[in-house]
C-alpha positions as a Markdown table, in Angstrom:
| # | Residue | x | y | z |
|---|---|---|---|---|
| 1 | Unk | -9.8 | 14.4 | -5.9 |
| 2 | Unk | -11.6 | 14.8 | -2.6 |
| 3 | Unk | -14.1 | 12.0 | -3.4 |
| 4 | Unk | -11.1 | 9.7 | -4.3 |
| 5 | Unk | -9.4 | 10.5 | -1.0 |
| 6 | Unk | -12.6 | 9.8 | 0.9 |
| 7 | Unk | -13.0 | 6.4 | -0.9 |
| 8 | Unk | -9.4 | 5.6 | -0.1 |
| 9 | Unk | -9.9 | 6.3 | 3.6 |
| 10 | Unk | -13.1 | 4.2 | 3.7 |
| 11 | Unk | -11.4 | 1.3 | 1.9 |
| 12 | Unk | -8.5 | 1.5 | 4.4 |
| 13 | Unk | -10.9 | 1.5 | 7.3 |
| 14 | Unk | -12.8 | -1.5 | 5.9 |
| 15 | Unk | -9.6 | -3.5 | 5.2 |
| 16 | Unk | -8.0 | -2.7 | 8.6 |
| 17 | Unk | -10.9 | -3.2 | 10.9 |
| 18 | Unk | -10.2 | -6.9 | 11.3 |
| 19 | Unk | -6.5 | -7.6 | 11.7 |
| 20 | Unk | -7.1 | -11.3 | 11.3 |
| 21 | Unk | -8.8 | -10.9 | 7.9 |
| 22 | Unk | -7.0 | -12.5 | 5.0 |
| 23 | Unk | -6.8 | -9.5 | 2.7 |
| 24 | Unk | -5.4 | -10.1 | -0.7 |
| 25 | Unk | -2.7 | -8.0 | -2.3 |
| 26 | Unk | -5.2 | -7.1 | -5.1 |
| 27 | Unk | -7.7 | -5.6 | -2.7 |
| 28 | Unk | -5.0 | -3.6 | -0.9 |
| 29 | Unk | -3.7 | -2.3 | -4.2 |
| 30 | Unk | -7.0 | -0.5 | -4.9 |
| 31 | Unk | -6.0 | 2.0 | -2.1 |
| 32 | Unk | -2.6 | 2.5 | -3.9 |
| 33 | Unk | -4.3 | 3.3 | -7.2 |
| 34 | Unk | -6.5 | 6.0 | -5.7 |
| 35 | Unk | -3.4 | 8.1 | -4.8 |
| 36 | Unk | -0.7 | 6.8 | -7.2 |
| 37 | Unk | -3.0 | 6.3 | -10.2 |
| 38 | Unk | -3.5 | 3.3 | -12.5 |
| 39 | Unk | 0.2 | 3.6 | -13.6 |
| 40 | Unk | 1.4 | 3.7 | -9.9 |
| 41 | Unk | 3.2 | 7.0 | -10.4 |
| 42 | Unk | 6.2 | 7.5 | -8.1 |
| 43 | Unk | 6.3 | 3.8 | -7.2 |
| 44 | Unk | 7.9 | 1.9 | -10.1 |
| 45 | Unk | 9.0 | 4.5 | -12.7 |
| 46 | Unk | 11.9 | 2.4 | -14.0 |
| 47 | Unk | 9.9 | -0.9 | -14.1 |
| 48 | Unk | 12.8 | -2.6 | -12.2 |
| 49 | Unk | 11.3 | -2.6 | -8.7 |
| 50 | Unk | 11.1 | -6.1 | -7.4 |
| 51 | Unk | 8.6 | -7.3 | -4.9 |
| 52 | Unk | 11.3 | -7.6 | -2.3 |
| 53 | Unk | 12.4 | -4.0 | -2.8 |
| 54 | Unk | 8.8 | -2.7 | -2.6 |
| 55 | Unk | 8.1 | -4.8 | 0.5 |
| 56 | Unk | 11.2 | -3.4 | 2.2 |
| 57 | Unk | 10.1 | 0.1 | 1.3 |
| 58 | Unk | 6.6 | -0.4 | 2.7 |
| 59 | Unk | 8.1 | -1.9 | 5.9 |
| 60 | Unk | 10.4 | 1.0 | 6.2 |
| 61 | Unk | 7.4 | 3.4 | 6.0 |
| 62 | Unk | 5.7 | 1.2 | 8.6 |
| 63 | Unk | 8.6 | 1.4 | 11.1 |
| 64 | Unk | 9.3 | 5.1 | 10.4 |
| 65 | Unk | 12.7 | 4.4 | 8.9 |
| 66 | Unk | 11.5 | 6.1 | 5.7 |
| 67 | Unk | 9.6 | 9.3 | 5.8 |
| 68 | Unk | 6.4 | 10.2 | 3.9 |
| 69 | Unk | 3.5 | 12.5 | 4.4 |
| 70 | Unk | 1.0 | 9.7 | 4.5 |
| 71 | Unk | 2.6 | 6.4 | 3.7 |
| 72 | Unk | 3.8 | 6.0 | 7.3 |
| 73 | Unk | 0.2 | 6.2 | 8.5 |
| 74 | Unk | -1.2 | 3.9 | 5.8 |
| 75 | Unk | 1.3 | 1.1 | 6.2 |
| 76 | Unk | 0.8 | 0.9 | 10.0 |
| 77 | Unk | -2.8 | -0.3 | 9.3 |
| 78 | Unk | -1.5 | -3.5 | 7.6 |
| 79 | Unk | 0.3 | -6.5 | 8.8 |
| 80 | Unk | 3.7 | -7.4 | 7.4 |
| 81 | Unk | 2.1 | -10.3 | 5.5 |
| 82 | Unk | -0.4 | -7.9 | 3.9 |
| 83 | Unk | 2.3 | -5.5 | 2.8 |
| 84 | Unk | 4.2 | -8.5 | 1.3 |
| 85 | Unk | 1.1 | -9.6 | -0.5 |
| 86 | Unk | 0.5 | -6.1 | -2.0 |
| 87 | Unk | 4.2 | -5.8 | -3.0 |
| 88 | Unk | 4.0 | -9.1 | -4.9 |
| 89 | Unk | 0.7 | -8.2 | -6.6 |
| 90 | Unk | 2.0 | -4.7 | -7.7 |
| 91 | Unk | 5.2 | -6.0 | -9.2 |
| 92 | Unk | 3.7 | -9.0 | -11.1 |
């Protein structure tokens, strides 16, 4: 668990160091998998989550309209476009 968390932090640092970088939804999703698992536990349990709903949820974390222990901090490291890209990728 500790190694997985460290890998996640390193990935987030690498993907967030250049805000102009074109980061794909797929590459951002690897950070999601490290905490939520391959089945994305606690994200889409009913398999009805649309890309738009997930994007809105991620943006709510980013703007502190939705509370979480860590998601608020993680989402602030990404642009709105990057959060949209990961939402699309995760709901495909």
